[in-house]
C-alpha positions in Angstrom: 2.5 26.4 9.8 1.6 22.7 10.2 3.6 19.6 9.3 3.0 15.9 9.2 5.8 13.4 9.9 6.0 9.7 9.3 8.3 7.3 11.3 8.9 3.6 11.9 9.8 2.4 8.4 12.7 0.2 7.5 13.8 -3.2 6.3 11.9 -6.3 7.4 11.9 -9.9 6.3 8.8 -11.5 4.7 6.3 -12.5 7.3 7.6 -9.8 9.7 5.9 -6.8 11.2 6.4 -3.0 11.3 4.5 -0.2 12.9 4.4 3.2 11.2 3.5 6.4 13.0 2.4 9.7 11.6 2.2 12.8 13.8 0.8 16.3 13.0 2.6 19.3 14.5 2.0 23.0 14.6 -1.0 25.0 15.5 -3.6 22.4 14.8 -7.2 23.0 15.8 -8.7 19.7 14.7 -7.7 16.6 12.8 -10.4 15.0 10.6 -9.9 11.9 8.4 -6.5 10.3 8.5 -5.2 8.0 5.8 -2.2 6.0 4.6 -1.1 5.6 1.0 1.8 4.0 -0.6 3.7 4.3 -3.9 6.3 2.2 -5.8 8.5 3.5 -8.7 6.5 3.8 -11.9 3.1 3.4 -10.3 0.5 5.7 -9.0 0.0 6.3 -5.3 -2.5 3.8 -4.0 -4.8 3.9 -1.0 -3.9 1.6 2.0 -6.3 2.5 4.8 -8.1 5.4 6.5 -9.8 6.1 9.8 -12.4 8.7 10.7 -12.4 10.9 13.8 -14.7 8.4 15.4 -12.5 5.4 14.6 -14.3 3.9 11.7 -11.8 2.2 9.4 -11.5 1.2 5.8 -8.8 -0.9 4.1 -7.6 -1.8 0.6 -8.3 -5.4 -0.2 -4.6 -6.1 -0.5 -3.9 -5.3 3.2 -7.2 -6.3 4.8 -6.7 -8.6 7.8 -2.9 -7.9 7.8 -2.8 -4.2 8.5 -4.5 -2.3 11.3 -4.9 1.5 11.3 -5.5 3.4 14.6 -5.3 6.9 15.9 -4.7 8.9 19.1 -6.6 12.2 18.7 -5.0 13.7 21.9 -1.6 13.8 20.2 -2.6 14.1 16.6 -1.1 10.8 15.8 -2.0 7.9 13.5 -0.5 4.4 13.4 -0.3 1.6 10.9 0.4 -1.8 12.3 1.6 -4.0 9.5 1.8 -7.8 10.0 2.5 -10.7 7.8 4.4 -8.4 5.4 5.0 -9.5 1.8 7.5 -8.3 -0.7 4.7 -6.6 -2.6 4.2 -4.3 0.4 7.5 -2.7 -0.3 6.8 0.9 -1.1 7.2 4.5 0.2 4.3 5.0 2.6 2.7 8.4 3.0 0.3 9.7 5.6 -2.4 12.2 4.8 -4.3 14.2 7.5 -7.2 16.5 7.0 -6.1 19.4 9.3 -8.0 22.4 10.5 -5.6 25.2 11.5 -5.4 28.9 11.6 -6.3 30.2 8.1 -8.3 27.2 7.0 -8.4 23.4 6.6 -7.3 20.8 4.1 -5.1 17.8 3.4 -1.5 17.8 4.6 0.8 15.1 3.4 4.0 13.7 5.0 7.2 13.3 3.0 6.9 9.6 2.9 8.9 6.8 4.6 10.4 3.7 3.0 9.3 0.2 3.9 11.2 -2.6 2.3 10.2 -6.3 2.7 13.1 -8.5 1.7 15.3 -11.3 2.7 
């Protein structure tokens, strides 16, 4: 059994920063693509950023130059450094990992973590 856990969310004022973490646990053989998504009530989940095993990154236009995605393959962990936060960044953030484990491989999602940007 494998799991993915997010941490680091919370309340921050506009213009502030937060760092999200996402860690895979269990009998993981390999972690492929890692990605962050977010969702607000009444809207579809939207792509935020992703990173390949080799460190190539891709960002949504709305977060480009403000967010930075990174990963540490040795501990199956991914990070999202969020700077210059805006109220429209308020959402539940989800991480998604492409995990290879005993029995097969595929996407595993975290349960999500709330990020609120407000005064």
